[in-house]
Steps between C-alpha positions, in 0.01 A plus 500: 500500500459146362620623160813654659582176682447303178731732300766487774482119507534475121797741506670303775442172311646656182813618687560152645443339159753731333756435777450122472558510124817707548637243746425218255708674232815505714778254423450297814342200659311437824551173683285406797673213673387317812769344719319219683600216728700401803877523481758392754768755581855452376791740504634646176625828355339761276663757269654795689241714679706750700746605227814345648549271198442184704195275473282516811382214721131415486238256624342334193182303435399307184131493399281485188423790266150532354361721225254692720250562220469134397591348840738267315841394630765632259827454686690507825604794710751572772434778750816612683480727805801709600582791731215401731445777756239487778288817535232612747224382263662191347803436282676687219705298250629489145336230292667360189266275303602261223228402253609196296256501209480308168639796299777598742590611847392834648654633823332787688577684822303715740514657845232300676291567809359208701252535784259274689137486389252682724202280406486124447594462132466202264591489130248394233691167494422452872845581640512678838712815491707651781667793318436745217790606274540782253754680284492749216723748321474729200863425411644198324452188713639245253840368610564249221340298226565232241317389186218737416574693822860580406566876521148571627432753771181603673303559814374239742222512754466225761181439696540188704381278778713249689465252783802518728343298782777235493787726394761555772785612273675163479603307190208275404231717662203554265322810377183467294467763224207642304655811346390695193763678292386759244800546271496769231788424269654736251664323206626814320860400574443137404749370243 
C-alpha cells in the first residue's frame, strides 16, 4: 500500500514537472501586477465596450502598480469601471485597467464581479476591506498596448480587494485598491 502511494505520488510529480516545462517553452510572459492605493473617482471614457463604435463612460481611479513578486513600485495604473449593474449579491461591471509601466502601456479589460466581504478582512498591508472583486476569461483580455506590449494579446485574471466605505458614486469619492492581476501575454504577433 505504501509503495503504491509512493509510486502514484512520483508519477503525479513527474506529470506536473513535464507540464511546467512545456508552459515555460511557450512564447509568452507572465506578469503579476498589484494595483495598490487609494484613488479619487473622476469621470472619463474607455475604448468601446458594447460594439457601437463609441467610447463608453467610466468612473476612473489612479493608483500605484507594484511588481507583486518583488513588492516594488514599477508604475502607475488607472482602473476604470463602466456598465455598473447592481445584482442581488453585489455589483457586475466591466473594468478597463491601464498599466503605465517603464517599457510601455498595457490596457486590459474584464467582466468583474464585486460583492461585500462576509468576514472582517484586512490586507497584509493593514488596509480594511469592504468588498472582494474578481474577473477572469480564457479569451483575449488585452485591449491595447504600446512599447513592448504593442500587438500583445493574452488572458487576465483579477483577484482583488477594495475598501468602498467612503465611496458614494460622486466625483472625488475614494476607493482603496489592493488588486492582483495575473496577466499571461502572448507575444507571437509582436512586431
